[in-house]
DRENPA-514185 format. One record per atom (N, C-alpha, C): residue in one letter; atom name; x, y, z. Coordinates in steps of 0.1 Angstrom, whole numbers, plus 2048, in hexadecimal, padded with zeros to 3 digits. Each point is the difference from the previous one (the first is absolute). Example, Ala and Ser with C-alpha at 12.3 -4.5 7.8 and 13.67 -1.06 7.14 Angstrom:
residues 2
REC aa at   x   y   z
REC  A  N 884 7C7 84E
REC  A CA 7F7 80C 800
REC  A  C 809 80C 800
REC  S  N 7FC 80B 7F9
REC  S CA 809 80B 800
REC  S  C 7F8 80B 808
END
This chain:
residues 224
REC aa at   x   y   z
REC  M  N 808 7F4 800
REC  M CA 7F8 80C 800
REC  M  C 809 80D 800
REC  E  N 80B 7FF 808
REC  E CA 807 80C 802
REC  E  C 808 804 7F3
REC  T  N 804 7F6 7F8
REC  T CA 808 803 7F4
REC  T  C 7F9 800 7F3
REC  T  N 7F3 7FC 800
REC  T CA 7F9 800 7F3
REC  T  C 7FE 80E 7FA
REC  D  N 800 801 7F3
REC  D CA 7FE 80C 7FA
REC  D  C 7F2 801 7F9
REC  K  N 7F8 7F5 803
REC  K CA 7F2 800 7FB
REC  K  C 7F6 805 80B
REC  L  N 7F8 80A 7FB
REC  L CA 7F7 806 80A
REC  L  C 7F5 7F6 804
REC  F  N 7FB 7F9 7F6
REC  F CA 7F4 7F7 803
REC  F  C 805 7F2 804
REC  F  N 7F9 7FA 80A
REC  F CA 803 7F3 805
REC  F  C 7F4 7F8 800
REC  T  N 800 7F4 7FA
REC  T CA 7F4 7F7 7FF
REC  T  C 802 7F5 80A
REC  E  N 7F5 7FE 808
REC  E CA 801 7F5 80A
REC  E  C 7F2 7FA 802
REC  K  N 7FF 7F6 808
REC  K CA 7F3 7FA 803
REC  K  C 7FB 804 80E
REC  D  N 7F3 804 801
REC  D CA 7FB 803 80D
REC  D  C 7FC 7F3 808
REC  E  N 7FB 802 80C
REC  E CA 7FC 7F5 808
REC  E  C 7F6 7F7 7FA
REC  N  N 7F8 805 7F6
REC  N CA 7F6 7F8 7F9
REC  N  C 805 7FA 7F3
REC  G  N 80C 802 7FD
REC  G CA 806 7FB 7F4
REC  G  C 7FE 809 7F4
REC  K  N 7FA 80C 801
REC  K CA 7FE 809 7F5
REC  K  C 80D 808 7FE
REC  T  N 801 804 7F3
REC  T CA 80C 808 7FD
REC  T  C 7FF 80E 804
REC  R  N 80A 805 807
REC  R CA 800 80E 805
REC  R  C 80C 807 7FA
REC  V  N 7FE 80C 7FB
REC  V CA 80B 808 7FB
REC  V  C 802 80B 80A
REC  S  N 80B 801 806
REC  S CA 804 80A 809
REC  S  C 80C 808 7FB
REC  A  N 805 80A 807
REC  A CA 80B 808 7FC
REC  A  C 80C 7FF 80A
REC  V  N 80C 800 7FB
REC  V CA 80C 7FF 808
REC  V  C 806 80E 800
REC  I  N 801 806 80C
REC  I CA 806 80D 801
REC  I  C 80E 7FF 806
REC  N  N 80A 802 7F8
REC  N CA 80E 800 805
REC  N  C 808 80A 7F8
REC  P  N 80D 802 803
REC  P CA 807 80A 7F9
REC  P  C 800 7FF 7F1
REC  E  N 7FE 7F4 7FA
REC  E CA 800 7FE 7F2
REC  E  C 7F3 803 7FA
REC  T  N 7F5 7FF 807
REC  T CA 7F3 801 7FA
REC  T  C 7F8 80D 806
REC  R  N 806 807 809
REC  R CA 7FA 80B 806
REC  R  C 7FB 80B 7F7
REC  W  N 809 803 7F6
REC  W CA 7FC 80B 7F7
REC  W  C 7F5 7FB 7F7
REC  K  N 7FF 7F3 7FC
REC  K CA 7F5 7FB 7F8
REC  K  C 7F3 802 808
REC  Y  N 800 7FC 80C
REC  Y CA 7F4 801 808
REC  Y  C 7FC 80F 802
REC  L  N 809 809 802
REC  L CA 7FD 80E 801
REC  L  C 7FA 806 7F3
REC  L  N 806 7FC 7F5
REC  L CA 7FB 805 7F3
REC  L  C 7F2 7FB 7FD
REC  L  N 7FE 7F3 803
REC  L CA 7F3 7FA 7FE
REC  L  C 7F6 806 809
REC  S  N 803 803 80D
REC  S CA 7F7 806 809
REC  S  C 7FD 80E 7FC
REC  F  N 809 808 7FB
REC  F CA 7FE 80E 7FC
REC  F  C 7F7 800 7F3
REC  F  N 803 7F6 7F7
REC  F CA 7F8 800 7F4
REC  F  C 7F2 7FD 803
REC  L  N 7FD 7F6 809
REC  L CA 7F2 7FD 803
REC  L  C 7FA 80C 808
REC  A  N 807 806 809
REC  A CA 7FB 80A 808
REC  A  C 7FC 80C 7F8
REC  F  N 809 805 7F7
REC  F CA 7FD 80C 7F8
REC  F  C 7F5 7FD 7F6
REC  S  N 800 7F3 7FB
REC  S CA 7F5 7FD 7F6
REC  S  C 7F3 800 807
REC  L  N 7FF 7F9 80B
REC  L CA 7F3 7FF 808
REC  L  C 7FC 80E 805
REC  N  N 80A 808 803
REC  N CA 7FC 80E 805
REC  N  C 7F8 807 7F5
REC  G  N 805 7FE 7F3
REC  G CA 7F8 806 7F5
REC  G  C 7F2 7FB 7FF
REC  L  N 7FF 7F3 802
REC  L CA 7F3 7F9 800
REC  L  C 7F7 806 80B
REC  K  N 806 802 80C
REC  K CA 7F9 805 80B
REC  K  C 7FB 80E 7FD
REC  N  N 808 808 7F9
REC  N CA 7FC 80E 7FD
REC  N  C 7F5 800 7F6
REC  V  N 7FF 7F6 7F7
REC  V CA 7F5 7FE 7F7
REC  V  C 7F3 7FE 807
REC  A  N 801 7F6 80A
REC  A CA 7F4 7FD 808
REC  A  C 7FC 80C 808
REC  H  N 809 808 805
REC  H CA 7FD 80C 808
REC  H  C 7F8 80A 7F7
REC  E  N 806 804 7F5
REC  E CA 7FA 80A 7F8
REC  E  C 7F3 7FC 7F9
REC  L  N 7FF 7F3 7FC
REC  L CA 7F4 7FC 7FA
REC  L  C 7F5 7FF 80B
REC  S  N 803 7FE 80C
REC  S CA 7F6 800 80B
REC  S  C 7FB 80E 802
REC  H  N 808 80A 7FF
REC  H CA 7FC 80E 800
REC  H  C 7F6 803 7F5
REC  A  N 804 7FB 7F4
REC  A CA 7F8 802 7F4
REC  A  C 7F3 7F9 801
REC  A  N 800 7F4 805
REC  A CA 7F3 7F8 801
REC  A  C 7F7 807 80A
REC  M  N 805 806 80A
REC  M CA 7F7 807 80A
REC  M  C 7FA 80C 7FA
REC  I  N 808 808 7F8
REC  I CA 7FB 80C 7F9
REC  I  C 7F4 7FC 7F7
REC  L  N 802 7F5 7F9
REC  L CA 7F5 7FB 7F7
REC  L  C 7F4 7FB 808
REC  I  N 802 7F9 80B
REC  I CA 7F5 7FB 808
REC  I  C 7F8 80C 805
REC  L  N 807 80B 804
REC  L CA 7F9 80C 805
REC  L  C 7FA 808 7F5
REC  G  N 801 7FC 7F4
REC  G CA 7FA 807 7F5
REC  G  C 808 80B 7FA
REC  G  N 80D 801 804
REC  G CA 809 80A 7FB
REC  G  C 806 7FD 7F2
REC  K  N 807 809 7FA
REC  K CA 806 7FE 7F3
REC  K  C 80F 803 802
REC  I  N 808 7F6 7FC
REC  I CA 80E 801 801
REC  I  C 806 809 7F5
REC  S  N 808 80A 805
REC  S CA 806 809 7F6
REC  S  C 80E 7FC 7FC
REC  A  N 807 7F9 80A
REC  A CA 80E 7FC 7FD
REC  A  C 804 7F5 809
REC  I  N 808 7F7 7FB
REC  I CA 805 7F5 809
REC  I  C 80F 7FE 7FC
REC  S  N 809 7FE 809
REC  S CA 80E 7FE 7FE
REC  S  C 805 7F5 809
REC  I  N 805 7F5 7FA
REC  I CA 806 7F5 808
REC  I  C 80E 7FE 7FC
REC  Q  N 809 803 809
REC  Q CA 80F 7FF 7FD
REC  Q  C 805 7F6 80B
REC  F  N 80E 800 800
REC  F CA 806 7F6 809
REC  F  C 7FB 802 80F
REC  D  N 803 80B 805
REC  D CA 7FB 802 80E
REC  D  C 7F9 80E 802
REC  V  N 7FC 805 7F5
REC  V CA 7F9 80D 800
REC  V  C 7F3 7FE 7F7
REC  G  N 7F5 804 805
REC  G CA 7F4 800 7F9
REC  G  C 7F5 809 805
REC  Y  N 7F7 803 7F8
REC  Y CA 7F5 808 805
REC  Y  C 7F4 7FE 7F7
REC  V  N 7F4 803 805
REC  V CA 7F3 800 7F9
REC  V  C 7F9 80D 803
REC  S  N 7FC 807 7F6
REC  S CA 7F8 80C 802
REC  S  C 7F2 7FF 7F9
REC  W  N 7F7 807 805
REC  W CA 7F2 7FF 7FB
REC  W  C 7FB 80E 7FC
REC  V  N 7F6 800 7F7
REC  V CA 7FA 80C 7FB
REC  V  C 7F9 807 80C
REC  E  N 803 80D 801
REC  E CA 7FB 808 80C
REC  E  C 7F1 800 800
REC  N  N 7FA 7FE 80C
REC  N CA 7F2 800 802
REC  N  C 7F9 7F3 7FC
REC  T  N 807 7F6 7FB
REC  T CA 7FA 7F4 7FD
REC  T  C 7FF 7F6 80D
REC  V  N 808 804 80A
REC  V CA 7FF 7F8 80D
REC  V  C 7FE 80A 80B
REC  P  N 7F6 7FF 808
REC  P CA 7FE 809 80B
REC  P  C 80B 800 80A
REC  P  N 803 80B 806
REC  P CA 80B 801 80A
REC  P  C 7FF 7F6 80C
REC  S  N 7F3 7FD 803
REC  S CA 7FE 7F7 80B
REC  S  C 805 7F1 7FD
REC  D  N 802 7FE 7F3
REC  D CA 805 7F2 7FC
REC  D  C 80F 800 7FE
REC  F  N 807 80B 801
REC  F CA 80E 800 7FD
REC  F  C 808 7F6 809
REC  S  N 7FC 7FF 80C
REC  S CA 807 7F7 809
REC  S  C 800 7F1 7FB
REC  L  N 7F5 7FC 7FA
REC  L CA 7FF 7F3 7FA
REC  L  C 80A 7FE 7F5
REC  I  N 802 80A 7F8
REC  I CA 80A 7FF 7F5
REC  I  C 80E 7FF 806
REC  Y  N 803 808 80A
REC  Y CA 80E 800 805
REC  Y  C 803 7F3 807
REC  I  N 7F7 7FA 807
REC  I CA 803 7F3 807
REC  I  C 7FF 7F4 7F7
REC  A  N 7FA 802 7F5
REC  A CA 7FE 7F4 7F7
REC  A  C 80D 7FA 7FB
REC  G  N 80A 808 7FF
REC  G CA 80D 7FB 7FB
REC  G  C 806 7F5 80A
REC  I  N 801 803 80C
REC  I CA 806 7F7 80A
REC  I  C 7F7 7F4 802
REC  I  N 7F2 802 800
REC  I CA 7F7 7F5 801
REC  I  C 801 7F7 7F4
REC  G  N 801 805 7F4
REC  G CA 802 7F8 7F4
REC  G  C 80D 7F8 801
REC  E  N 80A 806 805
REC  E CA 80D 7F8 801
REC  E  C 7FE 7F5 80A
REC  F  N 7F8 802 80B
REC  F CA 7FE 7F5 809
REC  F  C 7F8 7F5 7FA
REC  I  N 7F6 803 7F8
REC  I CA 7F7 7F5 7FA
REC  I  C 807 7F9 7F4
REC  F  N 806 808 7F8
REC  F CA 805 7FB 7F3
REC  F  C 80F 7FD 800
REC  F  N 807 803 80B
REC  F CA 80F 7FE 800
REC  F  C 804 7F9 80D
REC  Y  N 7FC 805 80B
REC  Y CA 805 7FA 80D
REC  Y  C 7FA 7F3 803
REC  I  N 7F2 7FF 7FE
REC  I CA 7FA 7F3 803
REC  I  C 805 7F5 7F6
REC  P  N 801 803 7F3
REC  P CA 806 7F6 7F7
REC  P  C 80E 7FC 804
REC  G  N 808 80A 805
REC  G CA 80D 7FD 804
REC  G  C 800 7F6 80C
REC  I  N 7F7 802 809
REC  I CA 7FF 7F7 80C
REC  I  C 7FC 7F2 7FB
REC  V  N 7F7 7FF 7F7
REC  V CA 7FB 7F3 7FB
REC  V  C 80C 7F9 7F9
REC  I  N 807 807 7F7
REC  I CA 80B 7FA 7F9
REC  I  C 80B 7FB 80A
REC  F  N 803 809 809
REC  F CA 80B 7FC 80A
REC  F  C 7FC 7F4 809
REC  K  N 7F4 800 805
REC  K CA 7FC 7F6 80A
REC  K  C 7FE 7F3 7F9
REC  H  N 7FB 800 7F4
REC  H CA 7FC 7F3 7F9
REC  H  C 80B 7FA 7F8
REC  N  N 80B 807 7FE
REC  N CA 80C 7FB 7F8
REC  N  C 80A 7FB 80A
REC  R  N 804 7F3 7FF
REC  R CA 809 7FB 809
REC  R  C 80C 7F8 7F9
REC  N  N 800 802 7F3
REC  N CA 809 7F8 7F8
REC  N  C 809 807 7F7
REC  H  N 7FE 80D 7FE
REC  H CA 809 807 7F7
REC  H  C 804 80E 805
REC  V  N 80C 803 802
REC  V CA 805 80D 806
REC  V  C 7FB 80C 7F7
REC  L  N 801 7FE 7F3
REC  L CA 7FC 80C 7F7
REC  L  C 7F2 804 802
REC  V  N 7F7 7F6 801
REC  V CA 7F1 803 802
REC  V  C 7FF 807 80E
REC  A  N 807 7FA 80A
REC  A CA 7FF 806 80D
REC  A  C 805 80E 801
REC  M  N 80B 803 7F8
REC  M CA 805 80D 800
REC  M  C 7F6 80A 7FA
REC  V  N 7F8 7FC 7F6
REC  V CA 7F6 809 7FB
REC  V  C 7F6 804 80A
REC  G  N 7FB 7F6 807
REC  G CA 7F6 802 80B
REC  G  C 806 808 80B
REC  Y  N 80C 7FD 804
REC  Y CA 807 807 80B
REC  Y  C 802 80F 7FD
REC  W  N 804 803 7F4
REC  W CA 802 80E 7FD
REC  W  C 7F3 808 7FE
REC  M  N 7F5 7F9 7FC
REC  M CA 7F3 806 800
REC  M  C 7FC 804 80E
REC  I  N 803 7F8 80A
REC  I CA 7FD 803 80D
REC  I  C 808 80B 805
REC  M  N 80D 800 7FE
REC  M CA 809 80A 805
REC  M  C 7FE 80E 7FA
REC  L  N 7FC 800 7F3
REC  L CA 7FE 80D 7F9
REC  L  C 7F3 806 805
REC  Y  N 7F6 7F9 805
REC  Y CA 7F4 806 806
REC  Y  C 804 806 80D
REC  L  N 809 7FA 807
REC  L CA 805 806 80C
REC  L  C 806 80E 7FE
REC  L  N 807 801 7F5
REC  L CA 805 80D 7FC
REC  L  C 7F5 80A 7FD
REC  S  N 7F5 7FC 7FA
REC  S CA 7F5 808 7FD
REC  S  C 7F9 805 80D
REC  L  N 7FF 7F7 80A
REC  L CA 7FB 805 80D
REC  L  C 809 80A 806
REC  F  N 80D 7FE 7FF
REC  F CA 809 80A 805
REC  F  C 7FE 80E 7F9
REC  Y  N 7FF 7FF 7F3
REC  Y CA 7FD 80D 7F9
REC  Y  C 7F3 806 804
REC  W  N 7F6 7F8 802
REC  W CA 7F3 806 804
REC  W  C 800 806 80D
REC  C  N 807 7F9 80A
REC  C CA 802 806 80D
REC  C  C 808 80C 800
REC  G  N 80C 7FF 7F9
REC  G CA 809 80C 7FF
REC  G  C 7FA 80B 7F8
REC  G  N 7F7 7FD 7F7
REC  G CA 7FA 80B 7F8
REC  G  C 7F7 809 808
REC  S  N 7FC 7FB 80C
REC  S CA 7F8 809 809
REC  S  C 808 80B 806
REC  Y  N 80D 7FE 800
REC  Y CA 809 80A 805
REC  Y  C 809 807 7F6
REC  Y  N 804 7F8 7F5
REC  Y CA 809 805 7F6
REC  Y  C 7FA 7FD 7F2
REC  P  N 7FA 80A 7FA
REC  P CA 7F8 7FE 7F4
REC  P  C 807 7F9 7F4
REC  L  N 80D 800 800
REC  L CA 807 7F9 7F5
REC  L  C 7FC 7F1 7FF
REC  F  N 7FE 7FA 80C
REC  F CA 7FD 7F2 800
REC  F  C 7F1 7FE 7FB
REC  Q  N 7FF 7F7 7F7
REC  Q CA 7F3 7FC 7FB
REC  Q  C 7F9 80B 7F8
REC  Y  N 807 80B 7FE
REC  Y CA 7FC 80B 7F7
REC  Y  C 7F2 805 805
REC  Y  N 7FF 803 80D
REC  Y CA 7F5 807 806
REC  Y  C 7F3 7F7 802
REC  D  N 801 7F3 7FD
REC  D CA 7F4 7F8 802
REC  D  C 7FB 801 80E
REC  S  N 808 7FE 80A
REC  S CA 7FB 7FF 80D
REC  S  C 7FB 80E 805
REC  I  N 807 80A 7FB
REC  I CA 7FC 80E 804
REC  I  C 7F3 803 7F9
REC  G  N 7FF 7FC 7F3
REC  G CA 7F3 803 7F9
REC  G  C 7F5 7F8 806
REC  F  N 802 7F4 805
REC  F CA 7F6 7F9 807
REC  F  C 7FC 807 80D
REC  S  N 80A 804 808
REC  S CA 7FC 807 80D
REC  S  C 7F9 80D 7FD
REC  N  N 804 807 7F6
REC  N CA 7F9 80D 7FD
REC  N  C 7F2 7FD 7FC
REC  G  N 7FE 7F5 7F8
REC  G CA 7F3 7FC 7FB
REC  G  C 7F6 7FD 80B
REC  I  N 805 7FA 80B
REC  I CA 7F7 7FC 80B
REC  I  C 800 80A 80B
REC  G  N 808 80B 7FF
REC  G CA 801 80A 809
REC  G  C 807 7FD 80D
REC  V  N 80B 7F8 7FF
REC  V CA 807 7FB 80C
REC  V  C 80F 805 7FF
REC  N  N 806 803 80B
REC  N CA 80E 804 7FF
REC  N  C 809 7F5 7FB
REC  P  N 808 803 7F6
REC  P CA 809 7F6 7FA
REC  P  C 808 7F8 80B
REC  G  N 804 807 80A
REC  G CA 808 7FA 80A
REC  G  C 7F9 7F4 807
REC  L  N 7F2 802 802
REC  L CA 7F8 7F5 806
REC  L  C 800 7F4 7F6
REC  I  N 7FE 803 7F3
REC  I CA 800 7F5 7F7
REC  I  C 80D 7F8 800
REC  G  N 80B 808 801
REC  G CA 80E 7F9 801
REC  G  C 801 7F8 80D
REC  A  N 7FB 805 80B
REC  A CA 800 7F9 80D
REC  A  C 7F8 7F3 7FF
REC  I  N 7F4 801 7FA
REC  I CA 7F8 7F4 7FF
REC  I  C 806 7F6 7F6
REC  S  N 807 805 7F6
REC  S CA 807 7F7 7F6
REC  S  C 80B 7F8 806
REC  L  N 805 805 80C
REC  L CA 80B 7F9 806
REC  L  C 7FD 7F1 803
REC  F  N 7F3 7FE 804
REC  F CA 7FC 7F3 804
REC  F  C 801 7F5 7F5
REC  P  N 7FA 803 7F4
REC  P CA 802 7F6 7F5
REC  P  C 80E 7FF 7FC
REC  L  N 808 80B 801
REC  L CA 80E 800 7FC
REC  L  C 808 7F7 809
REC  V  N 7FD 801 80D
REC  V CA 807 7F7 80A
REC  V  C 7FC 7F1 7FE
REC  V  N 7F4 7FE 7FD
REC  V CA 7FB 7F2 7FE
REC  V  C 807 7FB 7F3
REC  A  N 800 808 7F6
REC  A CA 807 7FC 7F3
REC  A  C 80F 7FD 802
REC  I  N 806 808 808
REC  I CA 80F 7FE 803
REC  I  C 801 7F3 807
REC  W  N 7F8 7FD 80A
REC  W CA 800 7F3 807
REC  W  C 7FE 7F4 7F7
REC  F  N 7F7 802 7F7
REC  F CA 7FD 7F5 7F6
REC  F  C 80B 7FE 7F6
REC  S  N 806 80B 7FC
REC  S CA 80B 800 7F6
REC  S  C 80C 7F9 806
REC  I  N 803 803 80D
REC  I CA 80B 7F9 807
REC  I  C 7FE 7F1 801
REC  R  N 7F3 7FC 803
REC  R CA 7FD 7F2 800
REC  R  C 802 7F9 7F2
REC  C  N 7FC 807 7F6
REC  C CA 801 7FB 7F2
REC  C  C 80F 7FF 7FC
REC  T  N 808 80A 805
REC  T CA 80E 800 7FD
REC  T  C 807 7F4 806
REC  K  N 7FC 7FD 80D
REC  K CA 806 7F4 807
REC  K  C 7FC 7F3 7F9
REC  T  N 7F3 800 7FC
REC  T CA 7FB 7F4 7F9
REC  T  C 807 7FE 7F3
REC  F  N 801 80B 7F8
REC  F CA 807 7FF 7F3
REC  F  C 80E 7FB 802
REC  R  N 807 806 809
REC  R CA 80E 7FC 802
REC  R  C 801 7F1 804
REC  K  N 7F8 7FC 80A
REC  K CA 800 7F2 805
REC  K  C 7FC 7F6 7F5
REC  R  N 7F6 804 7F8
REC  R CA 7FB 7F6 7F6
REC  R  C 808 7FF 7F3
REC  F  N 805 80C 7FC
REC  F CA 806 800 7F2
REC  F  C 80E 804 7FF
REC  L  N 807 805 80B
REC  L CA 80D 805 7FE
REC  L  C 80A 7F8 808
REC  H  N 80B 7FC 7FA
REC  H CA 80C 7FB 807
REC  H  C 809 80C 801
REC  D  N 7FF 807 80B
REC  D CA 807 80C 803
REC  D  C 807 7FF 80D
REC  D  N 80D 7FC 800
REC  D CA 807 7FE 80C
REC  D  C 802 80C 809
REC  D  N 802 80C 7F9
REC  D CA 801 80C 808
REC  D  C 7F3 806 805
REC  K  N 7F5 7FC 7FA
REC  K CA 7F3 804 805
REC  K  C 7FD 80F 801
REC  I  N 807 807 7F7
REC  I CA 7FE 80F 800
REC  I  C 7FD 805 7F2
REC  H  N 802 7F9 7F6
REC  H CA 800 806 7F3
REC  H  C 7F2 803 7FB
REC  I  N 7F6 7F9 804
REC  I CA 7F2 803 7FD
REC  I  C 7FC 80D 806
REC  F  N 804 802 80D
REC  F CA 7FD 80D 806
REC  F  C 807 80C 7FA
REC  T  N 80D 7FD 7FC
REC  T CA 808 80A 7F9
REC  T  C 7F9 804 7F3
REC  T  N 7FB 7F6 7F9
REC  T CA 7F9 803 7F3
REC  T  C 7F4 809 802
REC  I  N 7F8 7FD 80A
REC  I CA 7F4 808 803
REC  I  C 804 80E 804
REC  I  N 809 802 809
REC  I CA 804 80D 804
REC  I  C 805 808 7F5
REC  V  N 809 7FB 7F8
REC  V CA 806 807 7F5
REC  V  C 7F6 804 7F6
REC  Y  N 7F7 7F7 7FD
REC  Y CA 7F5 802 7F6
REC  Y  C 7F7 80C 805
REC  F  N 7FC 7FF 80C
REC  F CA 7F7 80A 805
REC  F  C 807 80E 801
REC  L  N 80D 800 803
REC  L CA 807 80D 800
REC  L  C 801 806 7F2
REC  I  N 802 7F7 7F6
REC  I CA 800 804 7F2
REC  I  C 7F3 806 7FC
REC  L  N 7F5 7FA 803
REC  L CA 7F3 805 7FD
REC  L  C 7FD 80D 807
REC  L  N 804 801 80C
REC  L CA 7FD 80D 807
REC  L  C 809 80B 7FA
REC  L  N 80C 7FD 7FC
REC  L CA 808 80A 7F9
REC  L  C 7FA 804 7F3
REC  L  N 7FB 7F7 7F8
REC  L CA 7FA 803 7F4
REC  L  C 7F3 808 802
REC  K  N 7F9 7FD 80B
REC  K CA 7F4 807 803
REC  K  C 802 80F 802
REC  M  N 80C 802 806
REC  M CA 803 80E 803
REC  M  C 806 807 7F3
REC  I  N 807 7F9 7F8
REC  I CA 807 806 7F4
REC  I  C 7F7 801 7F4
REC  L  N 7F8 7F6 7FD
REC  L CA 7F8 800 7F3
REC  L  C 7F7 80C 7FE
REC  P  N 7F8 804 80B
REC  P CA 7F7 80B 7FE
REC  P  C 808 80D 7FD
REC  Q  N 80D 801 803
REC  Q CA 807 80C 7FE
REC  Q  C 807 801 7F3
REC  V  N 800 7F4 7F9
REC  V CA 807 800 7F3
REC  V  C 7F8 807 7F5
END
């Protein structure tokens, strides 16, 4: 295990079924990191699609007309024709994004992760779908205090219901903490089930570095 240069390792589980796991060592570490980053950035784009389309769907449900929609890597927006949606319904539009992510991205990620026990690549897809929603919750909570996060969604929601944004941020801490706890459990399960990682730190390093890159891009991209 320590000297192999192959990232994937095929073995038999306790039931005799073939299991494909990953070997993390000095020879394969860069392959694992590149694969993780590729999946994470690709799935983040998919998450952004789910987010913006959920905004758009809510506008249409409320009888509004969409004037523009933009879906990019980590930046997107949906605007609607003025006066086609009453101000009392604005809050529903602003919260639709993160709810849509939960339904169409986070829940499928949990299903993929929990029901796959035989292939590390499939597990990685579900795992990153879970982790990326954690980042969305962080943006939603942080957006109540710092508008750059989530591009005013949480502030728009709080203004729509007439509540101080700080209160929304404080309430959002509860699902964020629960999601962090669940993500840590998933991380331990993923490492135990699919990784031969003697140092037991590389998966956490991957997550931390990726999140830091995303946060940096979040701050830089709107200014470009």
